[in-house]
C-alpha positions as CSV (number, residue, x, y, z in Angstrom):
1,M,57.5,51.5,78.6
2,Y,54.0,50.6,77.4
3,R,52.3,53.2,79.7
4,I,54.7,55.9,78.5
5,G,53.9,55.2,74.9
6,A,50.2,55.0,75.5
7,W,50.1,58.3,77.4
8,L,52.3,60.1,74.8
9,S,49.9,58.9,72.1
10,L,46.9,60.2,74.2
11,I,48.6,63.6,74.6
12,G,49.3,63.7,70.9
13,G,45.7,62.8,70.2
14,G,44.5,65.6,72.4
15,I,46.7,68.1,70.6
16,A,45.5,66.9,67.2
17,V,41.8,66.9,68.1
18,A,42.0,70.4,69.6
19,S,43.9,71.6,66.6
20,V,41.3,70.2,64.1
21,I,38.4,71.6,66.2
22,S,40.2,75.0,66.2
23,G,40.6,74.8,62.4
24,F,36.9,74.0,62.0
25,L,36.0,77.0,64.1
26,T,38.4,79.2,62.1
27,I,37.5,78.2,58.6
28,G,34.4,76.1,59.0
29,S,32.0,78.6,57.4
30,D,34.4,79.9,54.7
31,P,33.1,78.8,51.3
32,A,36.7,78.5,49.9
33,Y,37.3,75.6,52.2
34,Q,34.0,73.7,51.8
35,G,35.4,71.4,49.2
36,R,38.2,70.2,51.5
37,I,36.1,69.7,54.6
38,A,36.4,65.9,54.3
39,F,40.1,66.1,54.8
40,G,39.5,67.9,58.1
41,A,37.1,65.2,59.2
42,A,39.6,62.5,58.2
43,A,42.3,64.3,60.2
44,L,40.0,64.5,63.2
45,I,39.1,60.8,63.1
46,L,42.7,59.7,62.5
47,G,44.0,61.9,65.2
48,A,41.5,60.6,67.8
49,F,42.2,57.0,66.8
50,A,46.0,57.5,67.0
51,G,45.4,59.0,70.5
52,I,43.4,56.1,71.9
53,A,45.1,53.3,70.1
54,G,47.6,52.8,72.9
55,F,44.7,52.0,75.3
56,L,42.9,49.6,73.0
57,R,43.0,45.8,73.7
58,M,45.6,44.8,71.1
59,R,49.3,43.8,71.3
60,P,51.6,46.7,72.1
61,A,53.6,46.3,68.9
62,M,50.5,46.4,66.8
63,A,49.3,49.5,68.8
64,G,52.6,51.2,68.1
65,I,52.3,50.6,64.4
66,V,48.7,51.8,64.4
67,I,49.6,55.0,66.3
68,I,52.4,55.8,63.9
69,V,50.5,55.1,60.7
70,A,47.3,56.8,61.8
71,G,49.3,59.8,63.0
72,I,51.1,60.2,59.8
73,L,48.0,59.7,57.7
74,G,46.1,62.3,59.9
75,Y,48.9,64.8,59.4
76,L,48.9,64.2,55.6
77,A,45.1,64.8,55.7
78,T,45.6,68.2,57.3
79,L,47.9,69.4,54.5
80,P,45.3,69.9,51.8
81,W,42.7,71.0,54.3
82,Y,44.2,73.8,56.5
83,I,47.9,74.2,57.2
84,N,47.7,76.7,60.0
85,T,47.1,74.1,62.8
86,L,49.3,72.7,65.5
87,Y,48.7,69.2,64.2
88,I,52.4,68.9,63.5
89,A,53.1,69.1,67.2
90,A,51.3,65.8,67.8
91,L,53.3,63.9,65.2
92,P,56.6,63.6,67.3
93,L,54.6,62.5,70.3
94,W,52.9,59.7,68.2
95,I,56.2,58.6,66.7
96,V,58.0,58.4,70.1
97,G,55.0,56.9,71.8
98,G,54.5,54.4,69.0
99,A,58.2,53.5,69.2
100,F,57.9,52.9,73.0
101,L,55.0,50.5,72.3
102,L,56.6,48.9,69.3
103,F,60.0,48.3,70.9
104,G,59.0,48.2,74.6
105,G,58.9,44.4,74.6
106,F,62.6,44.3,73.9
107,V,63.6,46.0,77.1
108,A,64.8,43.6,79.8
109,R,62.4,43.4,82.7
110,R,63.3,43.1,86.4
111,A,62.7,39.8,88.1
């Protein structure tokens, strides 16, 4: 269960990072978006962190919480920045992956 959650979070992080980079390439030089570029940078950092949090050396339940919170905050950072991204596609992966990490310890293990 832990590996599934970690890999889902990594796939979501890849989608988010690619989405933010695509957004920077699309609107990076547009002066109308220059005041909101910090939101894009925050979305990039939070998306990458949510993607790798499943592989960091911390308890799986804590990693699940970090993935879900960082993913939601990253998505909220994209809203004032640039809405035409696929960042929303990463959010369900983070929620499901974070839930696997958060609740994976409750699954009965084979002896």
